[in-house]
C-alpha positions in Angstrom: 25.5 22.6 11.5 22.8 24.7 9.9 19.7 25.8 11.7 17.1 26.6 9.0 14.1 27.8 11.0 14.2 30.1 14.1 12.0 29.2 17.0 11.6 25.5 16.0 13.7 22.5 16.7 17.0 22.9 14.8 17.2 21.2 11.4 20.6 19.7 10.8 21.3 19.8 7.1 22.5 16.5 5.5 25.1 16.3 2.8 24.8 19.3 0.5 27.1 18.2 -2.2 25.5 17.5 -5.6 25.5 13.8 -6.3 26.8 12.8 -2.9 26.4 9.2 -1.8 25.1 8.8 1.8 26.0 5.6 3.7 23.5 2.7 3.5 22.1 3.3 7.0 22.1 7.1 6.8 18.8 9.0 6.6 18.6 11.1 3.4 17.0 14.5 4.3 15.9 17.3 2.0 14.2 20.6 2.8 12.4 23.1 0.5 11.0 26.6 1.2 8.7 28.8 -0.7 9.5 32.3 0.6 6.6 33.9 -1.3 4.0 31.7 0.4 6.1 31.4 3.6 5.9 27.6 3.6 8.4 24.8 4.1 8.4 21.1 3.1 10.8 18.4 4.3 11.3 14.8 3.3 13.4 12.1 4.9 14.1 8.6 3.6 15.2 6.5 6.6 15.0 3.1 8.3 12.1 2.4 10.6 12.4 0.5 13.9 11.9 -2.8 12.2 14.6 -2.4 9.6 12.3 -1.4 6.8 12.4 1.9 4.8 10.0 4.8 5.0 9.5 8.3 3.6 8.6 11.0 6.1 7.0 14.1 4.7 6.6 17.2 6.9 5.1 20.6 5.9 4.0 23.8 7.4 4.2 27.6 7.7 7.5 29.3 8.4 6.1 31.6 11.0 3.7 29.4 12.9 3.5 26.0 14.5 0.8 24.8 12.1 1.6 22.0 9.7 1.4 18.3 9.2 3.2 15.1 8.5 2.8 11.8 6.7 4.8 8.6 6.8 4.8 6.3 3.8 6.3 2.9 3.9 8.8 1.9 1.1 9.6 -1.6 -0.1 13.3 -0.9 0.0 15.8 2.0 -0.1 15.6 2.3 -3.9 11.8 2.7 -3.9 12.1 5.3 -1.1 14.6 7.3 -3.1 12.5 7.0 -6.3 9.5 8.5 -4.3 11.8 11.2 -3.0 13.0 12.0 -6.5 9.4 12.3 -7.6 8.7 14.6 -4.6 11.7 16.8 -5.5 10.3 17.4 -9.0 6.8 18.1 -7.6 8.1 20.6 -5.0 10.2 22.5 -7.7 7.2 22.7 -10.0 5.2 24.2 -7.1 7.8 27.0 -6.7 9.8 25.6 -3.7 13.5 26.1 -3.6 15.8 23.4 -2.0 17.6 24.9 1.0 19.2 21.9 2.6 19.9 18.2 1.9 21.2 16.1 -0.9 22.0 18.3 -3.9 20.7 16.4 -6.9 18.4 13.4 -6.6 17.5 11.2 -9.5 16.0 7.8 -9.5 19.1 6.1 -8.2 21.9 8.6 -8.0 21.8 9.0 -4.2 21.3 5.2 -3.6 24.7 4.0 -4.9 
């Protein structure tokens, strides 16, 4: 287990192997941090209570309780993973470094 942020609920890192393939019902979780701006960003693709798929986005400051979250519905697991792949590219362009989660996400690599 890997606790990434002190003083907050422990974040359990998912598979950290590049190109790993999570089980069909497993949540896919990724965390990024920007140490210069002292910010974090997390994203999770998981099933909702009704069996559908959703993308959770959570963000905030590393040293305070301020932050936010957003839940976006996905048509299926593939579209959730495609949205997650786009989010990965966007976070990296903004200077965030991936610190936990699935190693390399492309438009379908983690879905198979």
